[in-house]
C-alpha positions in Angstrom: 29.1 -17.2 -12.4 29.6 -20.4 -14.5 26.8 -19.7 -17.1 28.1 -16.1 -17.6 31.6 -17.4 -17.9 30.5 -19.9 -20.5 28.8 -17.3 -22.6 31.9 -15.0 -22.3 34.3 -17.8 -23.4 32.1 -18.7 -26.4 31.9 -15.0 -27.4 35.8 -14.8 -27.3 36.1 -18.0 -29.3 33.7 -16.6 -32.0 35.7 -13.3 -32.2 38.9 -15.4 -32.5 37.3 -17.6 -35.2 36.5 -14.5 -37.3 40.3 -14.1 -37.7 42.3 -11.1 -38.8 42.3 -8.0 -36.7 39.4 -9.4 -34.6 41.8 -11.8 -32.9 43.4 -8.8 -31.2 40.0 -7.9 -29.6 39.7 -11.5 -28.3 43.1 -11.3 -26.7 42.1 -7.9 -25.1 38.9 -9.4 -23.8 40.7 -12.3 -22.2 43.4 -10.0 -20.7 40.6 -7.8 -19.3 39.0 -10.8 -17.8 42.2 -11.8 -16.0 42.6 -8.2 -14.7 39.0 -8.4 -13.5 39.8 -11.6 -11.6 42.8 -9.9 -10.0 40.7 -6.9 -8.9 38.1 -9.3 -7.4 40.8 -11.2 -5.5 42.0 -7.9 -4.1 38.4 -7.0 -3.1 38.0 -10.4 -1.5 41.1 -9.9 0.6 39.9 -6.6 1.8 36.5 -8.0 2.7 38.0 -11.0 4.4 40.2 -8.8 6.6 37.2 -6.7 7.7 34.9 -9.8 8.3 37.6 -11.7 10.1 38.1 -8.8 12.5 34.5 -7.9 13.3 32.0 -10.6 12.1 30.2 -12.4 14.9 31.0 -9.6 17.5 29.1 -6.9 19.3 30.7 -3.4 19.3 30.0 0.2 19.7 29.9 1.9 16.3 30.2 5.5 15.4 28.8 5.9 11.9 27.4 8.3 9.4 23.9 7.5 7.9 24.3 7.4 4.2 20.8 6.5 3.2 17.6 5.3 4.9 14.6 3.2 3.7 11.5 1.4 4.9 11.7 -0.9 7.9 9.4 -3.2 9.8 7.6 -1.5 12.7 6.7 2.1 13.6 9.5 4.5 14.4 12.1 2.3 12.6 14.1 2.7 9.4 16.6 0.6 7.5 19.9 2.3 6.8 23.3 2.0 5.2 26.0 3.2 7.6 29.5 4.3 6.9 31.4 3.2 10.0 34.0 5.7 11.4 35.0 3.9 14.6 34.6 0.5 16.2 35.0 0.6 20.0 37.0 3.8 19.5 39.3 2.4 16.8 39.2 4.3 13.5 38.0 2.2 10.6 36.4 2.8 7.2 33.8 0.4 5.8 30.0 0.2 5.2 27.4 -1.8 6.9 23.7 -2.3 6.5 21.2 -2.2 9.3 17.7 -3.5 8.5 16.0 -2.1 11.6 17.2 1.0 13.4 15.5 3.7 15.5 14.4 6.6 13.3 17.2 8.8 12.1 17.9 11.2 9.2 20.2 10.5 6.3 23.3 12.6 6.5 23.4 12.4 10.3 26.0 10.8 12.6 25.0 8.2 15.3 26.5 6.0 17.9 25.2 2.7 19.3 25.9 -0.9 20.1 25.5 -3.3 17.1 25.9 -7.0 16.5 28.0 -7.5 13.3 27.7 -10.5 11.1 28.1 -11.6 7.5 25.3 -10.5 5.1 22.7 -13.1 4.5 23.2 -15.4 1.5 20.4 -14.0 -0.6 21.7 -10.4 -0.4 25.5 -11.0 -0.1 26.4 -10.4 -3.7 24.3 -7.2 -4.0 25.7 -5.9 -0.7 29.3 -6.5 -1.8 28.5 -4.8 -5.1 27.4 -1.7 -3.1 30.5 -1.8 -0.9 28.7 -3.2 2.1 31.0 -5.6 4.1 28.8 -6.6 7.0 25.2 -6.5 8.3 24.6 -4.8 11.6 21.8 -5.6 14.0 21.0 -2.8 16.4 21.2 -3.7 20.1 21.0 -0.6 22.3 22.4 2.8 23.3 21.4 4.9 20.2 22.8 8.4 20.3 22.3 11.1 17.6 25.5 13.1 17.2 24.3 15.8 14.8 24.8 16.3 11.1 27.8 14.8 9.2 30.2 17.1 7.3 31.2 14.8 4.4 30.1 15.4 0.8 27.8 12.3 1.0 26.2 13.6 4.2 25.5 17.0 2.7 24.0 15.5 -0.5 21.9 13.2 1.6 20.4 16.1 3.5 19.8 17.9 0.2 18.1 14.8 -1.2 15.8 14.5 1.9 14.9 18.2 1.7 14.0 18.0 -2.0 12.0 14.9 -1.4 10.0 16.6 1.4 9.4 19.7 -0.7 8.3 17.6 -3.7 5.9 15.3 -1.8 4.2 18.2 0.0 0.4 18.0 -0.6 0.7 14.8 -2.8 -0.9 11.4 -2.4 1.4 8.7 -1.0 1.8 6.6 -4.2 2.2 9.5 -6.6 4.5 11.4 -4.3 6.6 8.3 -3.6 7.1 7.6 -7.4 8.1 11.2 -8.1 10.5 11.4 -5.2 12.1 8.1 -6.4 12.5 9.4 -9.9 13.6 13.0 -9.2 15.5 12.7 -5.9 16.4 9.1 -5.7 14.4 8.7 -2.4 12.8 5.2 -2.5 11.8 5.1 1.1 8.2 6.2 0.3 7.5 3.4 -2.2 5.1 0.8 -0.8 5.7 -2.9 -1.5 2.5 -3.1 -3.5 3.7 -0.3 -5.8 7.1 -1.9 -6.2 5.5 -5.2 -7.2 3.2 -3.5 -9.6 6.0 -1.7 -11.4 8.1 -4.9 -11.5 5.1 -6.9 -13.0 4.6 -4.2 -15.6 8.3 -4.2 -16.6 8.8 -0.6 -15.3 10.9 -1.1 -12.2 13.9 0.6 -13.8 11.9 3.8 -13.9 11.9 4.0 -10.1 15.7 3.9 -9.9 17.6 7.0 -11.0 20.0 5.6 -13.7 21.5 6.4 -17.0 18.0 7.0 -18.5 17.3 9.9 -16.1 20.8 11.3 -16.5 20.5 11.2 -20.3 17.1 13.0 -20.2 18.3 15.6 -17.7 21.5 16.4 -19.7 19.6 16.2 -23.0 17.7 19.4 -22.0 20.9 21.3 -22.8 20.7 20.3 -26.5 18.2 23.0 -27.4 20.2 25.1 -29.9 20.1 24.2 -33.6 22.6 21.6 -34.8 24.4 23.8 -37.3 25.3 26.4 -34.7 26.6 23.7 -32.3 28.7 22.1 -35.0 30.1 25.4 -36.3 31.3 26.7 -32.9 34.0 24.6 -31.2 34.1 26.9 -28.2 30.4 26.3 -27.8 30.8 22.5 -27.9 33.4 22.7 -25.2 31.3 25.0 -23.0 28.3 22.7 -23.5 30.4 19.7 -22.5 31.4 21.5 -19.2 27.7 22.3 -18.6 26.7 18.7 -19.2 29.4 17.5 -16.8 28.3 20.0 -14.2 24.7 19.0 -14.7 25.6 15.3 -14.2 27.5 16.2 -11.1 24.4 18.1 -9.7 22.2 15.1 -10.4 24.7 12.8 -8.6 24.6 15.1 -5.6 20.8 15.3 -5.6 20.2 11.6 -5.9 22.7 10.5 -3.3 25.8 9.1 -5.2 24.1 5.8 -6.0 26.1 3.4 -8.2 23.6 3.6 -11.1 23.7 7.4 -11.2 27.5 7.5 -10.7 28.0 5.1 -13.5 25.9 7.2 -16.0 27.6 10.4 -14.8 31.1 9.0 -15.3 30.0 8.1 -18.9 28.9 11.8 -19.4 32.2 13.0 -17.9 34.2 10.8 -20.3 32.2 12.0 -23.3 32.8 15.6 -22.2 36.5 14.9 -21.8 36.5 13.5 -25.4 35.2 16.9 -26.7 38.1 18.7 -25.1 40.6 16.2 -26.5 39.1 16.4 -29.9 37.7 12.9 -30.1 34.2 12.1 -31.3 31.5 11.1 -28.8 31.2 7.3 -28.6 28.5 5.8 -26.3 30.1 2.3 -26.1 33.6 3.6 -25.3 32.2 6.0 -22.6 30.0 3.4 -21.1 32.8 0.8 -21.1 35.3 3.2 -19.5 32.8 4.1 -16.8 32.3 0.5 -16.0 36.0 -0.2 -15.8 36.6 2.9 -13.5 33.8 1.8 -11.2 35.2 -1.8 -10.9 38.7 -0.6 -10.1 37.8 0.1 -6.5 35.3 -2.8 -6.0 35.7 -6.0 -8.0 32.1 -6.9 -7.1 30.6 -3.8 -8.8 30.0 -5.8 -12.0 27.9 -8.3 -10.0 25.3 -5.6 -9.2 22.0 -6.4 -11.0 21.5 -2.7 -11.8 25.0 -2.5 -13.3 24.3 -5.5 -15.6 20.8 -4.3 -16.5 22.1 -0.8 -17.3 24.8 -2.0 -19.6 22.5 -4.5 -21.3 19.8 -1.9 -21.8 22.2 0.5 -23.4 23.4 -2.1 -25.8 19.8 -3.0 -26.6 18.9 0.6 -27.1 21.8 1.1 -29.5 20.8 -2.0 -31.4 17.2 -0.8 -31.5 18.3 2.5 -32.9 20.2 0.8 -35.7 17.3 -1.5 -36.5 14.8 1.4 -36.6 17.1 3.4 -38.9 17.5 0.5 -41.3 13.8 -0.2 -41.3 12.9 3.5 -42.1 15.6 3.6 -44.8 14.1 0.5 -46.5 10.6 2.0 -46.3 11.5 5.4 -47.7 13.6 3.9 -50.5 10.5 1.8 -51.5 8.3 4.9 -51.5 10.9 6.9 -53.5 11.0 4.1 -56.1 7.2 4.3 -56.4 7.6 8.0 -57.4 4.3 9.2 -55.7 4.2 12.6 -54.0 2.5 12.3 -50.6 0.1 14.9 -49.2 0.7 16.7 -45.9 -1.7 14.5 -43.9 0.0 11.5 -45.2 3.4 12.9 -44.3 2.2 13.7 -40.8 0.9 10.1 -40.4 4.2 8.8 -41.7 6.1 10.9 -39.1 3.8 9.7 -36.4 4.2 6.1 -37.5 8.0 6.6 -37.7 8.0 7.7 -34.0 6.0 4.6 -33.0 8.3 2.4 -35.1 11.4 3.9 -33.4 9.8 3.4 -29.9 8.9 -0.2 -30.8 12.4 -1.1 -32.0 14.2 0.5 -29.1 11.8 -0.9 -26.5 11.9 -4.4 -28.0 15.7 -4.5 -28.3 16.2 -3.1 -24.8 13.8 -5.6 -23.2 15.3 -8.4 -25.2 18.8 -7.4 -24.0 17.9 -7.2 -20.4 15.8 -10.4 -20.4 18.9 -12.8 -20.2 20.2 -10.8 -17.3 17.0 -11.3 -15.4 16.7 -15.0 -16.0 20.4 -15.7 -15.4 20.2 -13.9 -12.0 17.1 -15.9 -11.0 14.7 -13.0 -11.2 11.2 -12.9 -12.6 10.6 -11.2 -15.9 7.5 -10.0 -17.7 6.2 -10.3 -21.3 4.6 -6.8 -21.0 7.9 -4.9 -20.8 7.9 -3.9 -24.4 4.2 -2.8 -24.3 4.9 -0.8 -21.1 7.9 0.8 -22.6 6.0 2.0 -25.7 2.9 3.1 -23.7 4.4 5.1 -20.8 8.1 5.6 -21.1 7.5 8.9 -23.0 6.2 10.2 -19.7 9.6 9.9 -18.0 11.0 13.1 -19.5 8.1 15.4 -18.6 7.7 13.8 -15.2 11.4 14.3 -14.4 11.5 17.9 -15.5 8.2 18.8 -13.7 9.3 17.0 -10.5 12.7 18.7 -10.4 10.9 22.1 -10.9 8.3 21.4 -8.2 11.0 20.2 -5.8 13.3 23.3 -6.3 10.3 25.7 -6.1 9.0 23.9 -3.0 12.5 24.1 -1.4 12.6 27.9 -2.2 9.1 28.3 -0.8 10.2 26.7 2.5 13.3 28.9 2.8 11.6 32.1 1.7 8.2 31.8 3.2 7.6 35.5 2.9 7.5 35.3 -0.9 4.3 33.4 -1.9 5.3 33.5 -5.6 7.3 30.3 -5.3 4.4 28.4 -3.9 2.0 29.8 -6.5 4.3 28.6 -9.2 4.9 25.2 -7.6 1.2 24.2 -7.4 0.4 23.9 -11.1 3.7 22.2 -11.8 3.2 19.7 -9.0 -0.3 19.1 -10.2 0.8 18.2 -13.7 3.6 16.0 -12.4 1.2 14.2 -10.0 -1.3 13.6 -12.9 1.4 11.9 -15.0 2.5 9.8 -12.0 -1.1 8.8 -11.4 -1.4 7.6 -15.0 1.8 5.6 -14.8 0.7 4.0 -11.5 -2.6 3.0 -12.9 -0.9 1.4 -15.9 1.5 -0.5 -13.6 -1.3 -1.8 -11.3 -3.5 -2.9 -14.2 -0.8 -4.5 -16.3 0.8 -6.3 -13.4 -2.4 -8.3 -12.9 -2.5 -9.6 -16.4 -1.3 -13.2 -17.3 2.4 -13.4 -17.9 3.3 -10.5 -15.7 5.7 -12.6 -13.7 7.7 -15.4 -15.3 10.5 -17.2 -13.5 12.8 -19.7 -15.1 15.5 -22.1 -13.8 18.9 -20.5 -14.1 20.6 -23.4 -15.7 17.9 -23.9 -18.3 17.8 -20.2 -19.0 21.6 -20.1 -19.4 21.5 -22.9 -21.9 18.7 -21.2 -23.9 20.5 -17.9 -24.0 23.8 -19.6 -25.1 22.0 -21.4 -28.0 20.2 -18.2 -29.1 23.5 -16.3 -28.9 25.2 -18.9 -31.1 22.3 -18.8 -33.6 22.6 -15.0 -33.8 26.4 -15.2 -34.3 25.9 -17.8 -37.0 23.3 -15.6 -38.8 25.7 -12.7 -38.7 28.6 -14.9 -39.9 26.7 -16.2 -42.9 24.8 -13.0 -43.7 21.3 -14.4 -43.1 18.6 -11.9 -43.9 16.9 -10.2 -40.9 13.5 -11.1 -42.2 14.4 -14.8 -41.9 16.7 -14.7 -38.8 14.5 -12.5 -36.5 11.3 -14.7 -36.8 13.4 -17.8 -36.3 15.0 -16.5 -33.1 11.6 -15.2 -31.8 10.0 -18.6 -32.5 12.7 -20.6 -30.9 12.6 -18.3 -27.8 8.9 -18.8 -27.5 9.2 -22.6 -27.9 12.0 -22.7 -25.2 10.0 -20.7 -22.7 6.8 -22.7 -23.5 8.8 -25.9 -22.9 10.1 -24.6 -19.6 6.6 -23.6 -18.5 5.3 -27.0 -19.3 8.1 -28.8 -17.6 7.8 -26.7 -14.4 4.0 -26.8 -14.2 4.0 -29.2 -11.2 7.4 -28.4 -9.8 7.9 -27.0 -6.3 10.9 -25.0 -5.3 12.1 -25.4 -1.7 14.6 -22.8 -0.6 16.4 -21.6 2.6 16.9 -17.8 2.9 18.1 -15.4 5.6 20.7 -15.8 8.2 22.7 -19.0 8.8 21.6 -19.2 12.4 17.8 -19.1 11.7 17.0 -19.4 8.0 13.4 -19.2 6.8 11.9 -21.8 4.4 10.2 -20.7 1.2 8.1 -23.2 -0.8 7.0 -21.8 -4.1 4.8 -23.2 -6.9 4.2 -20.9 -9.8 2.9 -17.7 -8.3 1.9 -19.2 -4.9 4.1 -19.7 -1.8 4.2 -21.3 1.7 6.6 -19.7 4.2 8.0 -21.1 7.4 9.4 -18.0 9.1 12.0 -17.7 11.9 14.7 -15.1 12.6 14.7 -11.3 12.7 14.0 -8.4 10.4 17.1 -9.4 8.3 15.4 -12.7 7.5 12.1 -11.0 6.7 13.8 -8.8 4.2 15.5 -11.8 2.6 12.1 -13.6 2.4 10.5 -10.6 0.7 13.4 -10.2 -1.7 13.2 -13.9 -2.7 9.4 -13.8 -3.1 9.8 -10.7 -5.4 12.5 -12.5 -7.5 10.3 -15.5 -7.9 7.3 -13.4 -9.0 5.1 -14.7 -6.1 1.8 -12.9 -5.9 0.1 -14.8 -3.1 1.4 -16.3 0.1 -1.1 -19.0 1.0 0.3 -20.0 4.3 2.7 -18.3 6.8 3.9 -20.4 9.7 5.8 -18.3 12.4 8.1 -20.8 14.1 9.6 -18.3 16.7 8.9 -19.1 20.3 9.5 -15.6 21.7 9.2 -13.2 18.7 10.7 -9.7 19.4 8.8 -8.2 16.5 5.8 -9.3 14.5 6.2 -10.7 11.0 4.0 -8.5 8.8 4.2 -10.6 5.6 0.7 -10.7 4.1 -0.7 -14.2 4.0 -4.1 -15.8 3.5 -3.6 -18.2 6.5 -1.3 -17.6 9.5 -0.1 -20.1 12.2 2.0 -18.7 15.1 3.8 -21.3 17.2 4.1 -18.9 20.1 0.2 -18.6 20.3 -0.3 -22.4 20.5 -0.6 -24.3 23.8 2.1 -26.8 24.7 1.7 -30.3 23.3 -0.8 -29.3 20.6 -0.8 -30.0 16.9 -1.9 -27.9 13.9 -2.4 -29.3 10.4 -2.8 -27.4 7.0 -2.7 -28.3 3.3 -2.3 -26.0 0.4 -0.5 -25.9 -3.0 0.5 -29.6 -2.9 2.0 -29.1 0.6 0.7 -31.1 3.6 1.9 -29.5 6.9 1.9 -30.8 10.5 3.2 -28.6 13.3 3.7 -30.0 16.8 4.3 -27.5 19.7 6.3 -28.4 22.8 7.1 -26.3 25.8 10.5 -25.1 24.4 10.1 -25.4 20.7 8.2 -26.9 17.8 8.7 -29.3 15.0 7.2 -29.2 11.5 6.7 -32.1 9.2 6.0 -31.5 5.5 4.9 -33.9 2.8 5.6 -32.6 -0.8 5.4 -34.9 -3.8 5.8 -38.0 -1.7 8.9 -36.7 0.0 9.0 -36.0 3.7 10.7 -32.9 5.1 11.3 -32.0 8.8 12.5 -28.7 10.4 13.0 -27.8 14.0 12.8 -24.5 16.0 13.9 -24.3 19.6 14.5 -27.4 21.6 12.5 -30.5 20.7 13.1 -34.1 22.0 10.6 -36.5 20.3 9.8 -39.7 22.3 10.0 -41.8 19.1 12.4 -41.4 16.1 11.0 -39.3 13.3 12.1 -40.3 9.8 12.3 -38.0 6.8 14.1 -37.9 3.5 15.1 -34.2 4.0 16.0 -32.1 7.0 15.6 -28.3 6.6 18.5 -27.5 8.8 19.1 -24.7 11.3 21.0 -24.1 14.5 18.5 -26.2 16.5 19.7 -29.7 17.1 17.4 -32.3 15.5 17.2 -34.7 18.4 15.9 -38.2 17.5 15.3 -37.3 13.8 16.5 -39.7 11.1 17.1 -38.0 7.8 18.8 -39.0 4.5 19.9 -35.6 3.3 19.6 -32.0 4.4 19.2 -28.4 3.1 21.3 -25.8 4.9 22.8 -22.3 4.5 25.8 -23.1 6.6 28.9 -25.1 5.7 28.6 -27.2 8.8 26.6 -26.9 12.0 28.1 -28.4 15.1 25.5 -31.1 15.4 25.9 -32.3 11.7 27.3 -35.7 10.8 30.6 -36.2 9.1 28.8 -38.1 6.4 26.7 -35.1 5.4 27.4 -34.0 1.9 28.2 -30.5 0.7 25.3 -28.3 1.9 22.6 -27.3 -0.7 20.2 -24.4 0.0 17.6 -25.1 -2.8 15.7 -28.1 -4.1 13.3 -28.5 -7.0 10.8 -31.3 -6.6 8.1 -32.6 -9.0 4.8 -33.3 -7.4 4.0 -36.3 -9.6 7.0 -38.4 -8.8 
C-alpha cells in the first residue's frame, strides 16, 4: 500500500506542478482518493461485522455453489459458496472452501463448516472477490438441487459449454480452450499454469477485456463509411455490442475481469446513444469506479490492476506505433521513390510486426511494475510471447465458441448428426492452435529469465525513479530516441543490481493459517518447505511458490503427526514426521540450509541453520530435556517449551504463550548466506 501511495502522491504533485488547468485534475484525483478511502472503510465495517459474528465458529450452512476448481484428493473440489443461511438464519455473504465433496457449480448444498478468516497470503485477493471468510468442510453434505439465481443458471451454462467443448480433446488443449472460451479453469493442471506464467501468457487463460474486445470486435465487419453515415446503425450496433458483452458475461460466470470489461463496453454503448464519442480511458475509468462502489477492495485485485495497466500500455503502444509509421512514411515520401507491389506488401507486413512489437512492449512494460510491486514473479519473455502467439487468441476464441455451441446443440439434438459433423473440423482447428500455444509456453518457460522475482521495496523505488525520469523527459520535451534508450538502460542496470545483490539471499516466510502456518525457504528458483496444516495451507504454499517463480522444491518436510490428507506437493526429497519412529533424528542439507528433525512421541522439533543463524520450529507437543537456543523461532500454536529464542516470525498478532517483550510480529525475513 505505501509504495503505491507514494507513486500516486508524486503523480498528483507533478500534475499540480504543471500549473494551469492541470491543477484541477490533481484536486479531482485527491478527492477521488479520499472517496476511495471512505468506500474501503465502509467495506471494512461490513467485513468486520460478518467476521465478528461467524469467524472461529462451526455452523450449518445452506449455500449456492458459484464456481468450482481443482482440489487435493479424488472426489473433491474447491468452491466459492454464496451463503444463504447460517444455522437457519438468513444471511448474504461469500465464503471459499478449498476442499469439498464433489458438487456442481450452480447447485445448492447444505453441510457443517468451520468458518475462519482467510489466510494471510490470500486475504487481499479474497476480499477483492467479495469473499469474507474461509470455510473448512466438516460433515453432513447434502445436495439440494439446482439453484434458481442468475449466477446459478450461468454457472450451469458455463459447465455445459465446457463439457461440450472438451469432448474428445486432450486434457491440456481442452483445458486451455475451456478457460479461454467458457472461463472454466478447473481443468488446467499446475504444470500448464506454471508454463503459461513463465512464458508471460497467464492473462490468456483468464477471460478478460482482451477476450471481450475480440468477441465484440466481430461485429465491426461493415465498411467504415456505411457505419459513419448511418446514426441508426451505430445505435443498433451499440445495442448488439452491449448484448454480446452480456452474453459473454453469462457464459464465463460473471467473473470480475469479464464484468469490468463488459461495463466498459456498456458505457461506450451508452455514449453512442447520448451522442458522445467513444473514449477508452473514460469508459475504463467509469467501469473501475462502478465496480469499486460495492467493494472497496476491488481495486486490490491483481487482475484488476493488471487489466488497467495493460489497457494503458496498449493505448501508449498504439500511439508510439502510429508516430513511428508516420515518421517512416514521411521519410519515404521525401525521397520521392515509387515502390513496387512486392515492396509495398513487405512494408505492410513490417508495419503489422511493428505495431505488434510496440503494443506488446508497452503493455508488458506497463504491467511489469504491478507484478513486482505485488511481490509476483515476472518474465523477460512476455514481449516475445505476445508477438509470437497472441495473434492466435482471436481465432482460438471464435473456433472454441463455435465448437462449444455446436457440441451443446449436438447433445440436445442427438437425432441430428449435422451438428456433430460441423463441430469436429472446428474443434480440430481450435485444438491445433491450442497445442501450438501450449508447446510455446512449455518451451519458453524453461529458458533463463522466465521467472524473475524482486523485493517489493526495491522494485517500488526503481519504479518511482523511472516514473520521475519519464515525467521529466515529457516536461522538458526530451526526444524519444534519447529518452527511451536511457530508461531501458537504467531499468536493465537496476534489475541487474538487484539480481547481483540477491544472489546469495534466502527468503524465509510463513504462509497459511495462523494456527498452523507452513514455512517456505526460497533461494532463487529453489525452495525448502516445512509443511503443516490442511488443504488451505497447501493452497497458500502453492500460491506463494508460484509468486516467487520457484521451479523446484528440493526438500519437503511434513511436520504433521496425524495427517488427514496427504501433501501432494512435488519435491525431490520428502521427510514425513508421522512415518518416523519416536526418539529418532533425521538430517538433511540443501540450498544452503542445514536441517535437523527430532521426532518425539507427541510431536517433533526442527532446527535449521541458515547463513550462520539458527532457527527452530515446533509441531505438536515437545519438551526438550535441555534448553535449545536459537536466534529465531518460527512460531505456531505449539508452545515452545524449553526453547530460548531472541526473536520470532509469526502470522498471528500474539499467541497465548508469547512473551510480553516480543516485538511486533513479522512473517518474512531475508537473510544473506555470507554474513
